[in-house]
Structure formats: C-alpha cells, structure tokens
VEXTI-255465 format. One line per field, with one value per atom (N, C-alpha, C): residue number from 0; atom name; residue in three letters; y, x, z; chain. Coordinates in nm, 4 decimals, always signed. Atoms other than C-alpha are relative to their C-alpha. Example, Ala and Ser with C-alpha at 12.3 -4.5 7.8 and 13.67 -1.06 7.14 Angstrom:
# VEXTI-255465
i	(0 0 0 1 1 1)
at	(N CA C N CA C)
aa	(ALA ALA ALA SER SER SER)
Y	(-0.1190 -0.4500 +0.1200 -0.1190 -0.1060 +0.1090)
X	(+0.0890 +1.2300 +0.0900 -0.0820 +1.3670 -0.0770)
Z	(+0.0000 +0.7800 +0.0000 -0.0060 +0.7140 +0.0730)
ch	(A A A A A A)
//
This chain:
# VEXTI-255465
i	(0 0 0 1 1 1 2 2 2 3 3 3 4 4 4 5 5 5 6 6 6 7 7 7 8 8 8 9 9 9 10 10 10 11 11 11 12 12 12 13 13 13 14 14 14 15 15 15 16 16 16 17 17 17 18 18 18 19 19 19 20 20 20 21 21 21 22 22 22 23 23 23 24 24 24 25 25 25 26 26 26 27 27 27 28 28 28 29 29 29 30 30 30 31 31 31 32 32 32 33 33 33 34 34 34 35 35 35 36 36 36 37 37 37 38 38 38 39 39 39 40 40 40 41 41 41 42 42 42 43 43 43 44 44 44 45 45 45 46 46 46 47 47 47 48 48 48 49 49 49 50 50 50 51 51 51 52 52 52 53 53 53 54 54 54 55 55 55 56 56 56 57 57 57 58 58 58 59 59 59 60 60 60 61 61 61 62 62 62 63 63 63 64 64 64 65 65 65 66 66 66 67 67 67 68 68 68 69 69 69 70 70 70 71 71 71 72 72 72 73 73 73 74 74 74 75 75 75 76 76 76 77 77 77 78 78 78 79 79 79 80 80 80 81 81 81 82 82 82 83 83 83 84 84 84 85 85 85 86 86 86 87 87 87 88 88 88 89 89 89 90 90 90 91 91 91 92 92 92 93 93 93 94 94 94 95 95 95 96 96 96 97 97 97 98 98 98 99 99 99 100 100 100 101 101 101 102 102 102 103 103 103 104 104 104 105 105 105 106 106 106 107 107 107 108 108 108 109 109 109 110 110 110 111 111 111 112 112 112 113 113 113 114 114 114 115 115 115 116 116 116 117 117 117 118 118 118 119 119 119 120 120 120 121 121 121 122 122 122 123 123 123 124 124 124 125 125 125 126 126 126 127 127 127 128 128 128 129 129 129 130 130 130 131 131 131 132 132 132 133 133 133 134 134 134 135 135 135 136 136 136 137 137 137 138 138 138 139 139 139 140 140 140 141 141 141 142 142 142 143 143 143 144 144 144 145 145 145 146 146 146 147 147 147 148 148 148 149 149 149 150 150 150 151 151 151 152 152 152 153 153 153 154 154 154 155 155 155 156 156 156 157 157 157 158 158 158 159 159 159 160 160 160)
at	(N CA C N CA C N CA C N CA C N CA C N CA C N CA C N CA C N CA C N CA C N CA C N CA C N CA C N CA C N CA C N CA C N CA C N CA C N CA C N CA C N CA C N CA C N CA C N CA C N CA C N CA C N CA C N CA C N CA C N CA C N CA C N CA C N CA C N CA C N CA C N CA C N CA C N CA C N CA C N CA C N CA C N CA C N CA C N CA C N CA C N CA C N CA C N CA C N CA C N CA C N CA C N CA C N CA C N CA C N CA C N CA C N CA C N CA C N CA C N CA C N CA C N CA C N CA C N CA C N CA C N CA C N CA C N CA C N CA C N CA C N CA C N CA C N CA C N CA C N CA C N CA C N CA C N CA C N CA C N CA C N CA C N CA C N CA C N CA C N CA C N CA C N CA C N CA C N CA C N CA C N CA C N CA C N CA C N CA C N CA C N CA C N CA C N CA C N CA C N CA C N CA C N CA C N CA C N CA C N CA C N CA C N CA C N CA C N CA C N CA C N CA C N CA C N CA C N CA C N CA C N CA C N CA C N CA C N CA C N CA C N CA C N CA C N CA C N CA C N CA C N CA C N CA C N CA C N CA C N CA C N CA C N CA C N CA C N CA C N CA C N CA C N CA C N CA C N CA C N CA C N CA C N CA C N CA C N CA C N CA C N CA C N CA C N CA C N CA C N CA C N CA C N CA C N CA C N CA C N CA C N CA C N CA C N CA C N CA C N CA C N CA C)
aa	(MET MET MET GLU GLU GLU GLU GLU GLU THR THR THR GLU GLU GLU VAL VAL VAL ILE ILE ILE GLY GLY GLY PRO PRO PRO ILE ILE ILE VAL VAL VAL ALA ALA ALA ASN ASN ASN LEU LEU LEU HIS HIS HIS ALA ALA ALA SER SER SER THR THR THR THR THR THR ASP ASP ASP THR THR THR GLU GLU GLU VAL VAL VAL LEU LEU LEU PHE PHE PHE SER SER SER LEU LEU LEU ARG ARG ARG LEU LEU LEU LEU LEU LEU GLU GLU GLU GLU GLU GLU ASN ASN ASN ALA ALA ALA GLN GLN GLN GLY GLY GLY GLU GLU GLU ARG ARG ARG LYS LYS LYS VAL VAL VAL LEU LEU LEU THR THR THR GLY GLY GLY GLY GLY GLY TRP TRP TRP LEU LEU LEU ARG ARG ARG GLY GLY GLY THR THR THR HIS HIS HIS ARG ARG ARG GLU GLU GLU LEU LEU LEU ALA ALA ALA SER SER SER ASN ASN ASN SER SER SER LYS LYS LYS PRO PRO PRO TYR TYR TYR LEU LEU LEU PRO PRO PRO TYR TYR TYR HIS HIS HIS PRO PRO PRO HIS HIS HIS ASN ASN ASN ARG ARG ARG LYS LYS LYS VAL VAL VAL PRO PRO PRO ILE ILE ILE GLU GLU GLU PRO PRO PRO GLY GLY GLY ARG ARG ARG VAL VAL VAL TYR TYR TYR GLU GLU GLU PHE PHE PHE ASN ASN ASN VAL VAL VAL ALA ALA ALA ILE ILE ILE VAL VAL VAL PRO PRO PRO THR THR THR GLY GLY GLY TYR TYR TYR LEU LEU LEU PHE PHE PHE LYS LYS LYS ALA ALA ALA ARG ARG ARG SER SER SER ARG ARG ARG ILE ILE ILE GLY GLY GLY LEU LEU LEU ARG ARG ARG ILE ILE ILE SER SER SER SER SER SER ILE ILE ILE ASP ASP ASP TYR TYR TYR ASP ASP ASP ARG ARG ARG GLU GLU GLU SER SER SER SER SER SER ILE ILE ILE ALA ALA ALA GLY GLY GLY ILE ILE ILE GLY GLY GLY SER SER SER GLY GLY GLY HIS HIS HIS LEU LEU LEU LYS LYS LYS ARG ARG ARG GLN GLN GLN HIS HIS HIS PRO PRO PRO SER SER SER ARG ARG ARG ILE ILE ILE THR THR THR ILE ILE ILE PHE PHE PHE HIS HIS HIS SER SER SER ASP ASP ASP GLU GLU GLU TYR TYR TYR PRO PRO PRO SER SER SER ASN ASN ASN LEU LEU LEU THR THR THR LEU LEU LEU PRO PRO PRO ILE ILE ILE THR THR THR SER SER SER GLY GLY GLY ASN ASN ASN VAL VAL VAL ILE ILE ILE GLY GLY GLY THR THR THR TYR TYR TYR MET MET MET SER SER SER GLY GLY GLY GLY GLY GLY LYS LYS LYS PRO PRO PRO TYR TYR TYR VAL VAL VAL)
Y	(-0.1180 +0.0024 +0.1182 -0.1245 +0.3624 +0.1118 -0.1251 +0.7109 +0.0470 -0.0467 +0.8681 +0.1444 -0.1382 +1.2419 +0.0479 -0.0528 +1.4125 +0.1431 -0.1519 +1.7718 +0.0398 -0.0594 +1.9576 -0.0338 +0.0194 +1.9317 -0.1404 +0.1426 +1.6261 +0.0138 +0.0049 +1.5248 -0.1353 +0.1269 +1.2544 +0.0014 +0.0223 +1.1396 -0.1097 +0.0979 +0.9712 -0.0139 +0.0374 +0.7934 -0.0516 +0.0093 +0.8035 +0.0142 -0.0251 +0.7910 +0.0253 -0.0190 +0.9048 -0.0164 +0.0098 +0.8489 +0.1341 -0.1407 +1.2227 +0.0830 -0.0989 +1.5246 +0.0941 -0.0681 +1.6588 -0.0832 +0.0720 +1.5215 +0.0786 -0.0859 +1.6810 -0.0959 +0.0677 +1.5553 +0.0821 -0.0576 +1.6269 -0.1075 +0.1036 +1.4431 +0.0403 -0.0207 +1.4150 -0.0886 +0.0800 +1.2959 -0.0298 +0.0428 +1.1016 -0.0781 +0.1065 +0.9290 -0.0818 +0.0926 +0.6281 -0.0561 +0.0412 +0.5553 -0.1319 +0.1460 +0.2126 -0.0452 +0.0169 +0.2413 +0.0056 -0.0143 +0.2883 +0.1396 -0.1354 +0.6569 +0.0664 -0.0624 +0.8770 +0.1540 -0.1450 +1.2313 +0.0554 -0.0723 +1.4556 +0.0913 -0.0954 +1.6357 +0.1141 -0.1014 +1.8302 -0.0690 +0.0480 +1.8143 +0.0686 -0.0524 +1.8994 -0.0215 -0.0071 +1.9750 +0.0117 -0.0243 +1.9581 -0.0202 +0.0040 +2.0061 -0.0521 +0.0791 +1.7547 +0.0870 -0.0756 +2.0077 +0.1019 -0.1001 +2.2189 -0.0795 +0.0860 +1.9321 +0.0473 -0.0407 +2.1112 +0.0538 -0.0505 +2.1776 +0.1047 -0.1118 +2.4877 -0.0509 +0.0449 +2.4709 +0.0154 -0.0064 +2.5626 -0.0889 +0.0974 +2.2833 -0.0966 +0.0880 +2.0431 -0.1411 +0.1249 +1.6637 -0.0038 +0.0080 +1.7200 +0.1156 -0.1233 +2.0507 +0.0443 -0.0187 +2.0544 +0.1430 -0.1347 +2.4084 +0.0020 -0.0143 +2.4449 +0.1401 -0.1460 +2.7914 +0.0251 -0.0221 +2.7392 +0.1164 -0.1008 +2.9644 -0.0416 +0.0486 +2.7454 -0.1563 +0.1368 +2.4231 -0.0923 +0.1035 +2.1106 -0.1202 +0.0981 +1.8747 -0.1325 +0.1303 +1.5327 -0.0938 +0.0982 +1.2407 -0.1042 +0.1082 +0.9997 -0.1350 +0.1268 +0.6568 +0.0028 -0.0055 +0.7843 +0.0232 -0.0171 +0.7565 +0.1306 -0.1107 +1.0793 -0.0028 -0.0216 +1.1716 +0.1316 -0.1049 +1.4075 +0.0198 -0.0287 +1.5707 +0.1013 -0.0768 +1.6847 +0.0377 -0.0676 +1.9129 -0.0043 +0.0044 +1.8588 +0.1022 -0.1148 +2.1483 -0.0601 +0.0532 +2.1046 -0.0043 +0.0170 +1.9757 -0.0295 +0.0554 +1.8897 -0.0901 +0.0891 +1.5930 -0.1201 +0.1191 +1.3076 -0.1143 +0.1163 +0.9768 -0.0829 +0.0801 +0.7785 -0.1410 +0.1401 +0.4216 -0.0728 +0.0779 +0.1607 +0.0880 -0.0767 +0.4458 -0.0311 +0.0333 +0.4149 +0.1468 -0.1075 +0.6847 -0.0286 +0.0200 +0.7228 +0.1029 -0.1002 +0.8947 -0.0276 +0.0128 +0.9597 +0.0720 -0.0647 +1.0343 +0.0158 -0.0272 +1.1876 +0.0999 -0.1184 +1.4142 +0.0911 -0.1028 +1.6104 +0.0581 -0.0756 +1.8770 +0.0135 -0.0006 +1.7931 -0.1303 +0.1360 +1.5113 -0.0490 +0.0512 +1.4671 +0.0686 -0.0552 +1.5162 +0.1132 -0.1159 +1.8589 +0.0634 -0.0633 +2.0730 +0.0906 -0.0843 +2.3060 -0.0672 +0.0785 +2.0368 -0.0249 +0.0277 +1.9682 +0.1281 -0.1067 +2.3348 +0.0022 -0.0025 +2.2936 -0.1108 +0.1106 +1.9834 +0.0524 -0.0513 +2.0340 +0.1171 -0.1219 +2.3303 -0.0198 +0.0238 +2.1669 -0.0137 +0.0057 +2.1925 -0.1379 +0.1320 +1.8199 -0.0846 +0.0714 +1.6344 -0.1598 +0.1441 +1.2843 -0.0672 +0.0828 +1.0245 -0.0318 +0.0514 +0.9394 -0.0980 +0.0968 +0.6807 +0.0305 -0.0351 +0.7550 -0.1310 +0.1131 +0.4816 +0.0449 -0.0359 +0.5161 -0.1220 +0.1100 +0.2956 -0.0020 +0.0091 +0.1596 -0.1402 +0.0994 -0.0559 +0.0353 -0.0318 -0.0659 +0.1056 -0.0930 +0.1277 +0.1311 -0.1187 +0.3642 +0.0063 +0.0045 +0.4133 +0.1037 -0.1093 +0.6213 -0.0153 +0.0041 +0.7165 +0.1197 -0.1166 +0.9401 +0.0228 -0.0341 +1.1202 +0.0821 -0.0741 +1.2156 +0.0448 -0.0480 +1.4173 -0.0615 +0.0698 +1.1686 +0.0407 -0.0261 +1.2903 -0.0765 +0.0635 +1.1413 +0.0961 -0.1035 +1.4661 +0.1014 -0.1140 +1.7802 +0.0342 -0.0325 +1.9303 +0.0963 -0.0869 +2.1761 -0.0681 +0.0746 +1.9182 +0.0033 +0.0024 +1.9653 -0.1155 +0.1276 +1.6250 -0.0258 +0.0450 +1.5250 -0.1539 +0.1264 +1.1678 -0.0875 +0.0673 +1.0918 -0.0291 +0.0205 +1.1134 +0.0585 -0.0548 +1.1928 +0.1079 -0.0849 +1.4762 -0.0543 +0.0531 +1.4259 +0.0154 -0.0001 +1.3531 +0.0382)
X	(+0.0870 -0.0021 +0.0852 -0.0880 +0.1125 -0.0902 +0.0788 +0.0075 -0.0594 +0.0632 -0.2321 -0.0405 +0.0256 -0.2467 -0.1149 +0.1087 -0.5629 -0.0083 -0.0066 -0.5486 -0.0829 +0.0798 -0.8143 -0.1450 +0.1359 -1.1725 -0.0464 +0.0550 -1.3905 -0.1386 +0.1289 -1.7073 -0.0683 +0.0689 -1.9600 -0.1172 +0.1150 -2.1876 -0.0931 +0.0948 -2.4816 -0.1207 +0.1068 -2.7462 -0.1095 +0.0825 -3.0367 -0.1517 +0.1322 -3.4206 -0.0614 +0.0540 -3.6548 -0.1537 +0.1394 -4.0137 -0.0768 +0.0555 -4.0634 +0.0320 -0.0191 -4.0663 +0.1285 -0.1173 -3.7419 +0.0876 -0.1164 -3.4119 +0.1013 -0.1281 -3.1349 +0.1092 -0.1145 -2.7907 +0.1035 -0.1089 -2.5240 +0.1025 -0.1031 -2.2046 +0.1135 -0.1243 -1.8981 +0.1120 -0.1041 -1.5545 +0.0697 -0.0651 -1.3861 +0.1198 -0.1112 -1.0777 -0.0249 +0.0074 -1.1105 +0.1463 -0.1319 -0.7764 +0.0034 -0.0175 -0.6337 -0.0750 +0.0714 -0.8131 -0.1387 +0.1373 -1.1456 -0.0597 +0.0528 -1.1785 -0.0202 +0.0427 -1.3427 +0.0159 -0.0216 -1.2497 -0.0689 +0.0689 -1.4727 +0.1048 -0.0933 -1.2446 -0.0557 +0.0750 -1.4836 -0.1417 +0.1297 -1.8299 -0.0527 +0.0682 -2.0724 -0.1513 +0.1523 -2.4447 -0.0698 +0.0683 -2.7005 -0.1582 +0.1357 -3.0810 -0.0378 +0.0270 -3.2209 -0.0646 +0.0853 -3.4543 +0.1030 -0.0979 -3.1373 +0.1231 -0.1114 -2.9270 +0.0414 -0.0291 -2.9193 +0.1368 -0.1483 -2.5572 +0.0139 -0.0433 -2.4303 +0.0738 -0.0806 -2.2779 +0.1504 -0.1335 -1.9450 +0.0475 -0.0247 -1.9568 +0.1073 -0.0991 -1.6661 -0.0128 +0.0202 -1.6727 +0.0649 -0.0553 -1.4436 -0.0408 +0.0454 -1.6059 -0.1418 +0.1298 -1.9808 -0.0371 +0.0509 -2.1435 -0.1434 +0.1535 -2.5183 -0.0292 +0.0374 -2.6561 -0.1128 +0.1159 -2.9556 -0.0949 +0.0910 -3.1652 -0.1334 +0.1227 -3.4611 -0.0050 +0.0236 -3.6097 -0.0458 +0.0401 -3.6225 -0.0665 +0.0810 -3.9019 +0.0675 -0.0493 -3.8209 -0.1250 +0.1058 -4.0641 +0.0309 -0.0298 -4.0849 +0.0213 -0.0260 -3.9308 +0.0851 -0.0942 -3.7331 +0.1316 -0.1486 -3.3431 +0.0490 -0.0652 -3.1634 +0.1527 -0.1462 -2.7893 +0.0011 -0.0158 -2.6948 +0.1619 -0.1404 -2.3465 +0.0180 -0.0246 -2.2389 +0.1443 -0.1419 -1.9431 +0.0282 -0.0457 -1.7479 +0.1020 -0.1071 -1.5366 +0.1386 -0.1456 -1.1770 +0.0757 -0.0826 -0.9356 +0.1476 -0.1357 -0.5710 +0.0188 -0.0151 -0.5181 +0.0931 -0.0858 -0.2587 -0.0708 +0.0563 -0.4431 +0.1244 -0.0997 -0.1982 -0.0205 +0.0082 -0.1103 -0.0887 +0.1024 -0.3741 -0.1250 +0.1246 -0.6337 -0.0993 +0.0911 -0.9524 -0.0630 +0.0787 -1.1256 -0.1504 +0.1405 -1.4953 -0.0880 +0.0925 -1.7968 -0.1329 +0.1262 -2.1070 -0.1014 +0.1008 -2.4156 -0.1284 +0.1113 -2.7039 -0.1011 +0.0853 -3.0089 -0.0177 +0.0016 -2.9356 +0.1469 -0.1189 -2.6623 +0.0756 -0.0797 -2.5389 +0.0280 -0.0597 -2.3410 -0.0469 +0.0475 -2.4904 -0.1413 +0.1174 -2.8162 +0.0289 -0.0376 -2.8189 -0.1231 +0.1195 -3.0461 -0.0730 +0.0594 -3.0892 -0.0818 +0.0774 -3.2141 -0.1361 +0.1354 -3.4954 -0.0869 +0.0736 -3.6080 -0.0794 +0.0670 -3.7004 -0.1064 +0.1022 -3.9134 -0.1432 +0.1390 -4.2626 -0.0068 -0.0003 -4.1594 +0.0588 -0.0634 -3.9979 -0.1072 +0.0923 -4.1596 -0.0434 +0.0475 -4.1500 -0.0033 +0.0322 -4.3037 -0.0147 +0.0205 -4.3271 +0.1292 -0.1233 -4.0550 -0.0074 -0.0273 -3.9093 +0.1108 -0.1211 -3.6749 +0.0704 -0.0961 -3.3765 +0.0876 -0.0836 -3.2009 +0.1101 -0.1096 -2.8625 +0.0474 -0.0446 -2.7716 +0.1490 -0.1475 -2.4297 +0.0071 -0.0011 -2.4212 +0.0564 -0.0428 -2.3146 -0.0997 +0.0987 -2.6353 +0.0046 +0.0030 -2.6097 +0.1309 -0.1265 -2.2484 +0.0395 -0.0380 -2.2376 +0.1464 -0.1389 -1.8881 +0.0487 -0.0633 -1.6668 +0.1432 -0.1191 -1.3852 +0.0980 -0.0946 -1.0842 +0.1355 -0.1339 -0.7753 +0.1237 -0.1072 -0.5055 +0.1376 -0.1363 -0.1507 +0.1167 -0.1188 +0.1902 +0.1189 -0.1070 +0.3932 -0.0348 +0.0249 +0.4264 +0.1421 -0.1170 +0.6776 +0.1034 -0.1055 +0.8310 +0.0683 -0.0777 +0.9543 -0.0445 +0.0532 +0.7446 -0.0999 +0.0729 +0.6026 -0.0499 +0.0599 +0.3587 +0.0158 +0.0186 +0.3445 +0.1246 -0.1107 +0.6940 +0.0086 +0.0027 +0.6119 +0.1217 -0.1118 +0.8622 -0.0546 +0.0449 +0.8557 -0.0204 +0.0370 +0.6989 +0.1273 -0.1225 +0.9654 -0.0412)
Z	(-0.0015 +0.0008 -0.0055 +0.0149 -0.0694 +0.0383 -0.0144 +0.0058 -0.1249 +0.1197 -0.2245 +0.0110 -0.0073 -0.2915 -0.0985 +0.0843 -0.4140 +0.0064 +0.0072 -0.5314 -0.1095 +0.1046 -0.7224 +0.0093 -0.0029 -0.8237 -0.0027 -0.0184 -0.7377 -0.0479 +0.0392 -0.8930 +0.0227 -0.0134 -0.8181 -0.0966 +0.1048 -1.1111 +0.0487 -0.0516 -0.9665 -0.0917 +0.0661 -1.1486 +0.1018 -0.1167 -0.9163 -0.0471 -0.0040 -0.8872 +0.1267 -0.1440 -0.6149 -0.0230 +0.0076 -0.5226 +0.0148 -0.0084 -0.4904 -0.1272 +0.1122 -0.7182 +0.0220 -0.0307 -0.5600 +0.0690 -0.0774 -0.4193 +0.0420 -0.0478 -0.2159 +0.0277 -0.0165 -0.2322 +0.0870 -0.0785 +0.0351 +0.0190 -0.0079 -0.0095 +0.0676 -0.0886 +0.2058 -0.0511 +0.0125 +0.1101 +0.1250 -0.1517 +0.4025 -0.0268 -0.0190 +0.5046 +0.1138 -0.1213 +0.7240 +0.0190 -0.0265 +0.8856 +0.0382 -0.0176 +0.9709 +0.1316 -0.1307 +1.3251 -0.0264 +0.0199 +1.1574 +0.0316 -0.0385 +1.2589 -0.1315 +0.1201 +0.9872 +0.0229 +0.0021 +0.9014 -0.1358 +0.1009 +0.6771 -0.0597 +0.0700 +0.4240 -0.0752 +0.0752 +0.1989 -0.0432 +0.0299 +0.0688 -0.1267 +0.1240 -0.2258 +0.0239 -0.0190 -0.2522 -0.1322 +0.1121 -0.5210 +0.0160 -0.0124 -0.5401 -0.1443 +0.1097 -0.7912 -0.1270 +0.1003 -0.9865 -0.0550 +0.0561 -1.0379 -0.0582 +0.0507 -1.2112 -0.1342 +0.1442 -1.5534 +0.0000 +0.0123 -1.6663 -0.0972 +0.1011 -1.8390 -0.1019 +0.1158 -2.1740 +0.0146 -0.0318 -2.0258 +0.1006 -0.1048 -1.7805 -0.0419 +0.0570 -1.7877 +0.0850 -0.0728 -1.6843 +0.1385 -0.1314 -1.3928 +0.0899 -0.0819 -1.2761 -0.0599 +0.0535 -1.3436 +0.0514 -0.0539 -1.3411 -0.0270 +0.0119 -1.2652 +0.0154 -0.0032 -1.3518 +0.1027 -0.0997 -1.1011 -0.0530 +0.0491 -1.3201 -0.0358 +0.0065 -1.3529 +0.0665 -0.0503 -1.2052 -0.1248 +0.0868 -1.4153 +0.0671 -0.0674 -1.3020 +0.0247 -0.0259 -1.1701 -0.0016 +0.0211 -1.2657 +0.1005 -0.0893 -0.9594 -0.0710 +0.0433 -1.0434 -0.1260 +0.1269 -1.3528 +0.0548 -0.0450 -1.3328 -0.0889 +0.0544 -1.3931 +0.0313 -0.0345 -1.3919 +0.0758 -0.0900 -1.1041 -0.0036 -0.0126 -1.1436 +0.1176 -0.1144 -0.7980 +0.0075 -0.0198 -0.7641 +0.1448 -0.1356 -0.4480 +0.0144 -0.0201 -0.3149 -0.0085 +0.0224 -0.4430 +0.1317 -0.1236 -0.1833 -0.0360 +0.0220 -0.1413 +0.1276 -0.1308 +0.0950 -0.0384 +0.0158 +0.1434 +0.0764 -0.0774 +0.2277 +0.0337 -0.0540 +0.4372 -0.0463 +0.0258 +0.3549 +0.0902 -0.0821 +0.4872 +0.0432 -0.0172 +0.4999 -0.1235 +0.1113 +0.2872 -0.0312 +0.0412 +0.0812 -0.0052 -0.0035 +0.1377 -0.0514 +0.0387 +0.0137 +0.0688 -0.0706 +0.2280 -0.0836 +0.0710 +0.0383 +0.0724 -0.0977 +0.2338 -0.0705 +0.0465 +0.1934 +0.1048 -0.1117 +0.5050 -0.0084 +0.0116 +0.5411 +0.1441 -0.1267 +0.8933 +0.0328 -0.0211 +1.0251 +0.1316 -0.1273 +1.3768 +0.0319 -0.0531 +1.5433 +0.0887 -0.0796 +1.7045 +0.0590 -0.0589 +1.9172 -0.1104 +0.1046 +1.6164 -0.0850 +0.0969 +1.3970 +0.0496 -0.0654 +1.6403 -0.0085 +0.0073 +1.6117 -0.1259 +0.1295 +1.2508 -0.0107 +0.0116 +1.3225 -0.0175 +0.0329 +1.1898 -0.0839 +0.0538 +0.9994 -0.1473 +0.1237 +0.6914 -0.1128 +0.1067 +0.3467 -0.0286 +0.0356 +0.2799 +0.1422 -0.1214 +0.5743 -0.0207 +0.0339 +0.3967 -0.0319 +0.0476 +0.3461 -0.1440 +0.1396 +0.0103 -0.0098 +0.0216 -0.1249 -0.1151 +0.1078 -0.3301 -0.0244 +0.0378 -0.5255 -0.0864 +0.0828 -0.6549 -0.0711 +0.0823 -0.9474 -0.0439 +0.0352 -1.0455 -0.1012 +0.0990 -1.3693 -0.1267 +0.1363 -1.7285 -0.0599 +0.0550 -1.8238 +0.0931 -0.0855 -1.5053 +0.0683 -0.0795 -1.4287 +0.0968 -0.1034 -1.1163 +0.0311 -0.0278 -1.0308 +0.0808 -0.0750 -0.8245 -0.0768 +0.0642 -1.0059 +0.0938 -0.0820 -0.8086 -0.0720 +0.0576 -0.9059 +0.0704 -0.0652 -0.8024 -0.0563 +0.0512 -0.8411 +0.0711 -0.0701 -0.7670 +0.0099 -0.0201 -0.7687 -0.1024 +0.1065 -0.9841 -0.0534 +0.0724 -1.2242 +0.0704 -0.0788 -0.9769 +0.1123 -0.0936 -0.7491 +0.1500 -0.1360 -0.4405 +0.0129 -0.0041 -0.3572 +0.1359 -0.1267 -0.0805 -0.0102 +0.0054 -0.2044 -0.0551 +0.0430 -0.3128 -0.1477 +0.1474 -0.6934 -0.0585 +0.0661 -0.9503 -0.1142 +0.1005 -1.2060 -0.1308 +0.1280 -1.5396 -0.0941 +0.1002 -1.8143 -0.1330)
ch	(A A A A A A A A A A A A A A A A A A A A A A A A A A A A A A A A A A A A A A A A A A A A A A A A A A A A A A A A A A A A A A A A A A A A A A A A A A A A A A A A A A A A A A A A A A A A A A A A A A A A A A A A A A A A A A A A A A A A A A A A A A A A A A A A A A A A A A A A A A A A A A A A A A A A A A A A A A A A A A A A A A A A A A A A A A A A A A A A A A A A A A A A A A A A A A A A A A A A A A A A A A A A A A A A A A A A A A A A A A A A A A A A A A A A A A A A A A A A A A A A A A A A A A A A A A A A A A A A A A A A A A A A A A A A A A A A A A A A A A A A A A A A A A A A A A A A A A A A A A A A A A A A A A A A A A A A A A A A A A A A A A A A A A A A A A A A A A A A A A A A A A A A A A A A A A A A A A A A A A A A A A A A A A A A A A A A A A A A A A A A A A A A A A A A A A A A A A A A A A A A A A A A A A A A A A A A A A A A A A A A A A A A A A A A A A A A A A A A A A A A A A A A A A A A A A A A A A A A A A A A A A A A A A A A A A A A A A A A A A A A A A A)
//
C-alpha cells in the first residue's frame, strides 16, 4: 500500500431515482484511517431540480446555473453531477477513501435540527435509489496525483519526463 495524494476538483456522477418530485444530495468525502476513525475532508451539494448543466460545464467540474427548475418524474432515473469542493489531501497508506451520500446537510443530530421539526416543506418520506451498472455508471472522479513538475512532492512522486 502507498500514500495517495488528491489535489483539485472532485465530482460525483450519480444515476439515481426518487419516489418524490425533488431530491437533495449532500455528499462528504472522507478518510477512514487504519483504526477505523473517519475524518470529513470536503463536501458538495445539489438540489435535483437544479441538475441542469451549463454549456461551459466540464466533466471534472460541473457548473449548474441554477436559473430554472427542471422537473423530476418519480421513479425515473436521472444523472446528477455533484461538484465537491476542491481539496488537497494526502491519504496515508492503509487508509480508505470514502463517500457519504445523504439528503441532510449535517453530520450529527443537534438541538438546532430539532427546532425545524414540523416546519419543513417536505414532511413525508421518500426513497432515493442510486444505480451503478453498465447502463447507469455512477462514479466518483478524484484528481489523484503522484507529484508535480516543480519538485514539491507530498506523495513521493517523480517529475514528469
């Protein structure tokens, strides 16, 4: 095993369906160390009805203009391109890279979360299904590097020849 360096933009391309007319994605990139302890490194968010991509969007850096809502039909599979805030991190040898996908934007139950109880727009549960197959290739794109051309290495890489 070796250290893995991740530097730059990250994107999760999720093929998913929901039983509702809206879906909210809150993603967290994690490191789990050899002892099983998890550390949140960065995150990304997307409202499903704002999944439309701008013409200047890139595969590694999706850009959503958020200028109109695009309806979601319950049960239909859509692709959701979720930009995760760029980061630079050195994953230690024997650690694991994780992705937490949720529909809430907080990591723990808190007293503030209880204040909103009963005041949320959507009070009914829905089911979100994420697909991963040849037809629906959900994936996480990470900018993994092994060094850079100016000779400052975090992961022991060698300059490009």
